[in-house]
C-alpha positions, -999 to +999 in steps of 0.1 A: +843-119+610+806-127+604+778-142+625+778-173+603+814-183+610+831-208+633+853-182+649+824-160+658+801-188+671+827-208+690+853-182+701+843-146+697+807-147+710+814-170+741+845-149+751+826-116+746+796-128+767+818-143+794+838-111+797+806-090+798+791-113+825+823-111+846+823-073+844+787-072+853+791-095+883+825-089+898+845-059+885+840-023+895+809-003+906+788+025+893+803+047+866+836+028+867+818-005+859+800+014+830+833+026+817+848-009+818+818-024+799+820+004+773+857-003+768+850-041+765+823-035+739+846-011+719+876-035+720+856-066+710+838-047+683+871-035+669+884-071+668+851-082+652+856-056+624+894-057+618+894-088+596+877-071+567+909-057+552+929-025+554+906-005+531+876-012+553+896-005+585+911+028+574+877+040+560+861+033+593+889+049+613+888+080+591+851+083+595+853+079+633+881+105+636+863+131+616+829+127+632+843+125+667+861+158+661+830+174+645+808+161+673+831+176+698+830+210+680+792+209+678+790+202+715+817+226+727+818+254+700+783+253+686+794+248+650+766+237+626+760+201+617+755+207+580+792+208+570+798+176+588+768+160+571+780+171+537+815+157+544+799+123+553+779+123+521+810+131+500+829+104+520+802+078+511+801+089+475+839+088+472+840+051+483+808+040+468+812+055+433+850+059+431+872+037+410+881+011+437+885-026+432+863-031+463+841-010+486+848-007+523+825-031+543+795-014+560+805+021+548+768+029+539+755+019+573+780+036+596+780+067+575+743+071+578+746+066+615+773+093+617+750+117+599+722+109+624+746+114+653+757+148+642+721+160+635+708+147+668+738+163+687+731+197+671+693+194+679+702+184+715+685+151+710+719+139+723+727+159+754+765+161+750+794+145+732+810+116+751+838+099+733+834+064+748+796+065+744+800+076+708+825+049+700+804+022+717+775+032+695+793+034+661+814+003+666+787-019+683+793-051+665+757-065+663+747-037+640+779-023+623+778-046+592+743-041+580+722-024+605+698-018+619+703+020+617+697+019+654+686+049+674+716+065+693+699+069+726+683+034+726+717+017+720+737+039+744+710+037+771+709+000+767+747-003+770+747+021+800+722+000+819+743-032+815+762-022+846+731-028+866+722-061+851+732-097+859+730-129+839+694-137+832+690-173+821+656-167+804+671-138+783+702-159+774+680-189+764+656-167+743+685-150+727+703-182+719+671-197+703+666-165+683+702-167+671+698-203+660+666-194+642+685-166+623+715-188+616+691-215+602+674-190+579+708-179+565+725-213+563+697-237+555+673-216+535+689-184+521+721-201+508+702-230+493+678-206+475+708-186+464+722-215+445+690-215+423+691-178+419+728-177+409+723-205+384+693-187+368+709-153+365+740-169+350+720-189+324+692-165+314+692-175+277+683-211+285+655-205+310+619-214+303+590-193+316+585-216+346+623-215+352+623-177+352+595-176+377+614-200+400+646-180+397+628-147+405+611-164+435+644-178+447+661-145+449+631-128+465+632-156+492+670-157+494+672-120+502+643-123+527+659-151+547+694-136+544+683-102+558+658-115+584+684-141+595+710-114+602+684-093+620+674-123+642+710-131+650+718-095+659+687-093+681+696-126+697+731-115+706+717-083+722+691-103+741+719-126+754+737-094+766+705-082+784+695-054+760+671-049+731+680-038+696+657-018+672+634-041+652+644-039+616+624-066+600+588-076+606+573-102+582+574-077+552+560-102+527+528-103+546+522-067+537+490-058+519+504-029+500+537-012+492+534+013+520+530-014+546+559-033+530+582-004+538+568-002+573+581-038+577+612-041+555+644-025+567+623-005+591+652+017+604+663+027+569+627+038+562+627+059+593+661+074+584+650+085+549+617+098+564+635+119+590+666+131+571+654+132+535+615+133+532+607+157+560+636+182+551+623+182+515+589+193+529+573+160+534+535+163+528+533+199+540+538+216+506+509+203+485+500+172+467+525+175+438+555+182+461+544+153+483+545+128+454+578+144+441+594+140+476+584+103+477+600+097+443+632+115+454+634+094+485+631+062+465+656+075+440+681+081+468+673+046+482+681+031+448+715+048+445+723+041+481+718+004+475+740+002+444+757+020+415+740+006+385+710+019+366+691-013+376+691-001+413+676+032+402+649+013+383+643-008+414+639+023+436+616+041+411+594+010+408+588+012+445+584+050+444+559+050+416+537+024+433+539+043+465+526+074+447+498+054+431+490+039+465+488+075+480+466+086+451+443+057+456+441+065+493+430+100+486+404+088+461+390+065+488+387+095+512+415+084+535+440+112+526+475+101+521+469+069+541+460+036+526+425+025+537+428+004+568+412-030+573+399-054+547+366-069+537+376-105+541+405-129+545+403-137+508+407-100+500+437-099+523+453-129+507+448-113+472+464-081+484+494-099+500+499-120+468+498-089+445+522-069+467+546-099+470+545-104+433+552-067+426+581-067+451+595-099+436+594-084+401+612-053+414+639-075+430+647-088+395+662-054+387+679-054+421+696-087+414+703-086+377+737-073+365+720-049+341+686-036+331+688-057+300+694-089+320+664-081+342+642-075+311+654-108+296+643-127+327+610-110+329+605-114+291+608-151+295+577-151+317+555-132+293+568-148+261+543-174+249+570-197+233+587-199+267+557-217+281+560-246+257+569-269+286+557-266+322+585-286+338+614-269+356+648-275+339+666-304+356+698-284+359+680-257+379+663-283+401+697-300+408+710-268+424+687-276+454+700-312+459+718-305+492+740-334+502+726-338+537+690-341+523+698-360+491+717-387+510+685-395+529+664-397+497+690-420+481+679-449+504+643-445+492+628-451+458+625-413+452+657-409+430+644-435+405+610-417+400+604-393+372+600-364+396+629-375+419+653-348+408+628-321+417+619-332+453+645-312+471+637-280+451+599-282+459+606-292+495+629-262+501+605-238+483+575-251+503+593-248+536+605-213+527+570-202+518+555-216+550+580-197+570+573-165+551+535-166+550+523-190+577+545-186+608+550-158+632+583-138+632+612-156+648+615-131+677+579-141+687+586-178+683+618-175+703+601-159+733+569-179+732+582-213+723+577-238+751+611-247+765+603-284+765+630-311+760+617-318+725+619-281+715+655-279+728+663-311+709+650-295+677+670-263+684+701-283+691+696-303+658+693-271+638+724-256+655+745-288+647+732-289+611+741-252+606+775-255+621+783-286+600+774-265+569+792-233+577+822-242+555+800-237+524+780-206+534+782-172+518+785-137+533+754-117+540+740-100+510+733-066+526+770-063+536+776-053+499+752-023+500 
């Protein structure tokens, strides 16, 4: 089950919220109410996950059984966390790099959270092992598929306080608006952009230079709206519940350098690698060379965590190398390992944002391509003079963006008969996507601050109806595969 499915939107989520609201309002008191709510969340989360097949289900159950046992031993017998951490790493490697026809869904995300759980329990950052609390954290459906790698205490404290909450219409409305924003990003933008990206990467030989740029841009934007859409929907569900979820995405393409990008993209993964890889390696405490080496190791690990091909390692090292260069530049400017704060002008800011976005987009080419050779082929198109012989985008690439619901409207106008008619949908979708990325505030800010006027609600309702009518053709979330 996914957030962008009929069964989730029209059956699972309403039943889950109704059950939660009934428990909060009418059933039990005190710790008994807390137990009922935990059990409801555990049961519904298990139902949410069970549809992903037996391999995914058994992998999750095996992980939970081992880590629950090891957590109990840490709490009651004082055993070290390290053996449990190593078993989790081997568990992840077994499924991620073994000879399987498929990989268990979400194994990377919940394995990392298991590692964090064991380490926090050993360090007494978690006071004691409680089975229901642990299960409600690991299984919690808004985050299990692709994060965030949420803080244990924040999630469990949020769940524990639900017993003292009642339905808050403002939170429900804000959460619903945020959910619709996220659904719209996924269904109306990400999947539309994905059609162009898929066509381009399947037809590399026939691309012109301008085609190659559009294809690279499409995937960069597709992944942005796919991931940010999921994060918005997860946060929206939690807000409707009456609790907050860790922010995992904060307008990363507005970053002025690569360090700021990683402070904004997959924020909880950055925190995880910092706490459990970078700092144990020595962080920045063992000299300049070791600091830079540790940064490269972190991004190497990030690359192999995301995928099994060499292209993922190249992607990770591209980010690591630029991060090191950024640190070196910061030291040369007298700001230590930190990048110089502030800027001289808005123009300078825009240039920094453009250059950072361009570099990240080039790196995404290796992330998306099947092989390093394919990535170099696409990038080679951009720098090959002969590929610039024509500046018009190929009509077959442009036609990937002719969504029926938009194109039918254009058909009653003279646009289809014009020379540029076949390109209108493409440029319109790209323009809207770029406006959302660079000109608007994050969806969570818009959802909270938007005026709840009738016209605003009509727009939200229109987006929701449009999305639900299109659900039959939508894809799964990209990060579910990592």
